[in-house]
C-alpha positions as CSV (number, residue, x, y, z in Angstrom):
1,X,100.2,85.4,101.5
2,X,100.4,88.9,102.8
3,X,98.6,92.1,102.0
4,X,100.4,92.5,98.7
5,X,99.3,89.2,97.2
6,X,102.5,87.3,98.1
7,X,104.8,89.7,96.2
8,X,107.7,91.4,97.8
9,X,107.6,95.1,98.7
10,X,107.9,97.2,95.6
11,X,107.0,94.4,93.2
12,X,104.8,96.6,91.0
13,X,107.4,99.4,91.4
14,X,110.1,97.1,89.9
15,X,107.8,96.2,87.0
16,X,107.2,99.8,86.3
17,X,110.9,100.6,86.3
18,X,111.7,97.7,84.0
19,X,109.0,98.8,81.6
20,X,110.3,102.4,81.6
21,X,113.8,101.1,81.0
22,X,112.5,99.1,78.0
23,X,111.2,102.4,76.6
24,X,114.7,103.9,76.9
25,X,114.0,106.1,79.9
26,X,117.4,106.7,81.5
27,X,116.7,108.5,84.7
28,X,113.6,108.5,86.9
29,X,113.2,111.2,89.6
30,X,110.9,110.3,92.4
31,X,109.3,112.8,94.7
32,X,111.5,113.3,97.9
33,X,108.8,111.9,100.1
34,X,107.9,108.9,97.9
35,X,109.8,106.4,100.1
36,X,107.8,107.5,103.1
37,X,104.4,107.9,101.3
38,X,104.4,104.6,99.4
39,X,104.4,102.3,102.5
40,X,101.9,104.5,104.2
41,X,99.6,104.4,101.2
42,X,99.8,100.5,101.2
43,X,98.8,100.5,104.9
44,X,95.9,102.9,104.4
45,X,94.6,101.0,101.4
46,X,94.9,97.8,103.4
47,X,92.9,99.3,106.2
48,X,90.2,100.5,103.8
49,X,89.9,97.1,102.2
50,X,89.6,95.5,105.6
51,X,86.7,97.9,106.5
52,X,85.0,97.1,103.3
53,X,85.5,93.4,103.7
54,X,84.1,93.4,107.3
55,X,81.2,95.9,106.8
56,X,80.2,95.1,103.2
57,X,78.6,97.5,100.7
58,X,75.6,99.9,101.1
59,X,76.4,101.8,104.3
60,X,76.6,105.5,104.7
61,X,79.9,107.1,104.0
62,X,80.1,108.5,107.5
63,X,80.0,104.9,108.9
64,X,82.8,103.8,106.6
65,X,84.8,106.9,107.7
66,X,84.3,106.1,111.4
67,X,85.3,102.4,110.9
68,X,88.3,103.4,108.7
69,X,89.6,105.7,111.5
70,X,89.1,102.9,114.0
71,X,91.0,100.5,111.8
72,X,93.9,102.9,111.4
73,X,93.9,103.3,115.2
74,X,94.0,99.5,115.6
75,X,97.0,99.5,113.3
76,X,98.7,102.3,115.3
77,X,98.6,104.7,112.3
78,X,98.0,108.3,113.4
79,X,95.4,110.0,111.3
80,X,92.9,112.9,111.4
81,X,89.8,113.2,109.3
82,X,87.7,116.1,108.0
83,X,90.4,118.7,108.4
84,X,89.3,122.3,107.8
85,X,91.1,123.7,104.7
86,X,90.9,127.5,104.3
87,X,90.5,128.7,100.7
88,X,91.1,132.3,100.1
């Protein structure tokens, strides 16, 4: 059983599409980056779950953040944290 509970990629996506079709929705427009973002979000969520599973509850957020960045690194996922965002 894999990270997605044994279901194939897009299993929940297919269920959503079938549900929308049953409501009479004829056309669904996905964001142009959906097909890139969806697999990345699954990988990131999987990494976060692994950190929580290994470290357990009750730690400081900064510890989880550090371990999450390390888990992403171990999975060869490039990431940056705490980016400065200018608000004008």
